[in-house]
C-alpha atoms as an extended CHARMM CRD file, in Angstrom:
* protein
*
        80  EXT
         1         1  MET       CA             -0.1340000000       -0.0150000000        0.3740000000  PROA      1               0.0000000000
         2         2  PRO       CA              1.4560000000        3.5630000000       -0.7580000000  PROA      2               0.0000000000
         3         3  TYR       CA              0.9420000000        4.9320000000        2.9480000000  PROA      3               0.0000000000
         4         4  ILE       CA              4.2450000000        5.3380000000        4.1850000000  PROA      4               0.0000000000
         5         5  LYS       CA              5.3930000000        7.6300000000        6.5300000000  PROA      5               0.0000000000
         6         6  GLN       CA              5.3500000000       11.5770000000        5.6280000000  PROA      6               0.0000000000
         7         7  GLY       CA              9.1270000000       11.6340000000        6.0330000000  PROA      7               0.0000000000
         8         8  MET       CA              9.8090000000        9.2910000000        3.6780000000  PROA      8               0.0000000000
         9         9  ARG       CA              7.3210000000       10.5740000000        1.7440000000  PROA      9               0.0000000000
        10        10  GLU       CA              9.0170000000       13.6630000000        1.3560000000  PROA      10              0.0000000000
        11        11  LYS       CA             12.5200000000       11.9120000000        0.2780000000  PROA      11              0.0000000000
        12        12  LEU       CA             10.6770000000        9.5960000000       -2.4940000000  PROA      12              0.0000000000
        13        13  ILE       CA              8.2440000000       12.5760000000       -4.1600000000  PROA      13              0.0000000000
        14        14  ASP       CA             11.2160000000       14.4120000000       -6.2410000000  PROA      14              0.0000000000
        15        15  TYR       CA             10.7660000000       12.6490000000       -9.5380000000  PROA      15              0.0000000000
        16        16  PRO       CA              9.8910000000       13.7340000000      -13.3390000000  PROA      16              0.0000000000
        17        17  HSD       CA              5.9960000000       13.7230000000      -14.5610000000  PROA      17              0.0000000000
        18        18  PRO       CA              5.4790000000       11.4710000000      -17.2950000000  PROA      18              0.0000000000
        19        19  GLN       CA              3.3980000000       13.1480000000      -19.8390000000  PROA      19              0.0000000000
        20        20  THR       CA              2.2710000000       10.1610000000      -21.9940000000  PROA      20              0.0000000000
        21        21  SER       CA              1.2570000000        6.4880000000      -20.9160000000  PROA      21              0.0000000000
        22        22  GLY       CA              4.7880000000        5.3240000000      -23.1420000000  PROA      22              0.0000000000
        23        23  GLU       CA              6.3470000000        7.6860000000      -19.9230000000  PROA      23              0.0000000000
        24        24  LEU       CA              4.6440000000        6.2600000000      -17.6410000000  PROA      24              0.0000000000
        25        25  ASN       CA              5.1690000000        2.7840000000      -18.4560000000  PROA      25              0.0000000000
        26        26  TYR       CA              8.8550000000        3.9600000000      -19.0910000000  PROA      26              0.0000000000
        27        27  MET       CA              9.5770000000        5.3880000000      -15.4750000000  PROA      27              0.0000000000
        28        28  ILE       CA              7.4350000000        2.0750000000      -13.8300000000  PROA      28              0.0000000000
        29        29  THR       CA              9.4380000000       -0.3120000000      -15.9220000000  PROA      29              0.0000000000
        30        30  ASN       CA             12.6550000000        1.2720000000      -15.1720000000  PROA      30              0.0000000000
        31        31  LEU       CA             11.6810000000        1.3730000000      -11.1280000000  PROA      31              0.0000000000
        32        32  ILE       CA             10.9710000000       -2.0770000000      -10.9190000000  PROA      32              0.0000000000
        33        33  ILE       CA             13.8110000000       -3.3160000000      -12.8090000000  PROA      33              0.0000000000
        34        34  LYS       CA             16.0640000000       -1.7680000000      -10.4090000000  PROA      34              0.0000000000
        35        35  TYR       CA             14.5890000000       -2.8390000000       -7.5730000000  PROA      35              0.0000000000
        36        36  ALA       CA             14.8010000000       -6.7290000000       -8.9900000000  PROA      36              0.0000000000
        37        37  LYS       CA             18.4240000000       -6.2510000000       -9.6790000000  PROA      37              0.0000000000
        38        38  ASP       CA             18.9600000000       -5.0100000000       -5.9350000000  PROA      38              0.0000000000
        39        39  HSD       CA             16.3070000000       -8.1360000000       -4.9000000000  PROA      39              0.0000000000
        40        40  PRO       CA             17.1050000000      -11.2830000000       -7.1600000000  PROA      40              0.0000000000
        41        41  GLY       CA             15.2720000000      -14.5930000000       -6.9290000000  PROA      41              0.0000000000
        42        42  TYR       CA             11.2470000000      -15.4090000000       -6.2160000000  PROA      42              0.0000000000
        43        43  SER       CA             11.1510000000      -13.0150000000       -3.5690000000  PROA      43              0.0000000000
        44        44  GLY       CA             11.8420000000       -9.8770000000       -5.7840000000  PROA      44              0.0000000000
        45        45  ILE       CA              9.9030000000      -10.8210000000       -8.0070000000  PROA      45              0.0000000000
        46        46  ASN       CA              6.9010000000      -11.8420000000       -5.8110000000  PROA      46              0.0000000000
        47        47  ASP       CA              7.7050000000       -8.1950000000       -3.9540000000  PROA      47              0.0000000000
        48        48  VAL       CA              7.2880000000       -6.4460000000       -7.2720000000  PROA      48              0.0000000000
        49        49  VAL       CA              3.8450000000       -8.6120000000       -8.7250000000  PROA      49              0.0000000000
        50        50  GLY       CA              2.5270000000       -7.7570000000       -5.1230000000  PROA      50              0.0000000000
        51        51  ALA       CA              3.2660000000       -3.9640000000       -5.2740000000  PROA      51              0.0000000000
        52        52  LEU       CA              1.8440000000       -3.7000000000       -9.0480000000  PROA      52              0.0000000000
        53        53  GLU       CA             -1.1850000000       -5.5320000000       -8.1910000000  PROA      53              0.0000000000
        54        54  GLY       CA             -1.7710000000       -3.3370000000       -4.6790000000  PROA      54              0.0000000000
        55        55  ALA       CA             -1.2140000000        0.1140000000       -6.4720000000  PROA      55              0.0000000000
        56        56  LYS       CA             -3.3720000000       -1.1380000000       -9.4880000000  PROA      56              0.0000000000
        57        57  LEU       CA             -6.2350000000       -2.3210000000       -6.8650000000  PROA      57              0.0000000000
        58        58  GLU       CA             -5.7350000000        1.2830000000       -4.6610000000  PROA      58              0.0000000000
        59        59  PHE       CA             -5.7630000000        3.3610000000       -7.7230000000  PROA      59              0.0000000000
        60        60  TYR       CA             -8.9110000000        1.6980000000       -9.1800000000  PROA      60              0.0000000000
        61        61  ARG       CA            -10.8850000000        1.8450000000       -5.6530000000  PROA      61              0.0000000000
        62        62  ARG       CA             -9.2560000000        5.5910000000       -5.0320000000  PROA      62              0.0000000000
        63        63  TYR       CA             -9.4240000000        6.7800000000       -8.1210000000  PROA      63              0.0000000000
        64        64  ALA       CA            -11.3550000000        4.9820000000      -11.0210000000  PROA      64              0.0000000000
        65        65  ALA       CA            -14.4050000000        3.8110000000       -9.1280000000  PROA      65              0.0000000000
        66        66  PRO       CA            -15.4770000000        7.0980000000       -7.6870000000  PROA      66              0.0000000000
        67        67  TYR       CA            -15.2930000000        8.2110000000      -11.8810000000  PROA      67              0.0000000000
        68        68  GLU       CA            -17.5620000000        5.4970000000      -12.6440000000  PROA      68              0.0000000000
        69        69  ASP       CA            -19.7840000000        6.2400000000      -10.2730000000  PROA      69              0.0000000000
        70        70  LEU       CA            -20.1340000000        9.7910000000      -11.3940000000  PROA      70              0.0000000000
        71        71  LYS       CA            -20.5660000000        8.2240000000      -14.9160000000  PROA      71              0.0000000000
        72        72  ILE       CA            -23.5500000000        6.0870000000      -13.6550000000  PROA      72              0.0000000000
        73        73  ALA       CA            -25.2680000000        8.9400000000      -12.0550000000  PROA      73              0.0000000000
        74        74  GLU       CA            -25.0580000000       10.9440000000      -15.1290000000  PROA      74              0.0000000000
        75        75  ASN       CA            -25.8310000000        8.2070000000      -17.7930000000  PROA      75              0.0000000000
        76        76  GLY       CA            -27.8340000000        5.3130000000      -15.6380000000  PROA      76              0.0000000000
        77        77  ASP       CA            -26.9010000000        2.1600000000      -14.0400000000  PROA      77              0.0000000000
        78        78  VAL       CA            -26.2620000000       -1.1000000000      -16.8700000000  PROA      78              0.0000000000
        79        79  TYR       CA            -26.7600000000       -3.3180000000      -14.0250000000  PROA      79              0.0000000000
        80        80  GLY       CA            -30.2370000000       -2.4960000000      -13.1830000000  PROA      80              0.0000000000
């Protein structure tokens, strides 16, 4: 989960902001390759996959789901 201590957030937040999905993909890929090189083997792979899945799920929960709820309210529900 991304909810790390405030002091650590400040240390990690200084990064370039991607302008395209390709740049975003590159930055994520580069970051996980660096992590995997420092944590070789199954444990490192599992760490990366788990972090990606957790980040994806939390992004969906906090960002995508409220947007979809807004569109349901605007356009009507398809589930009845």
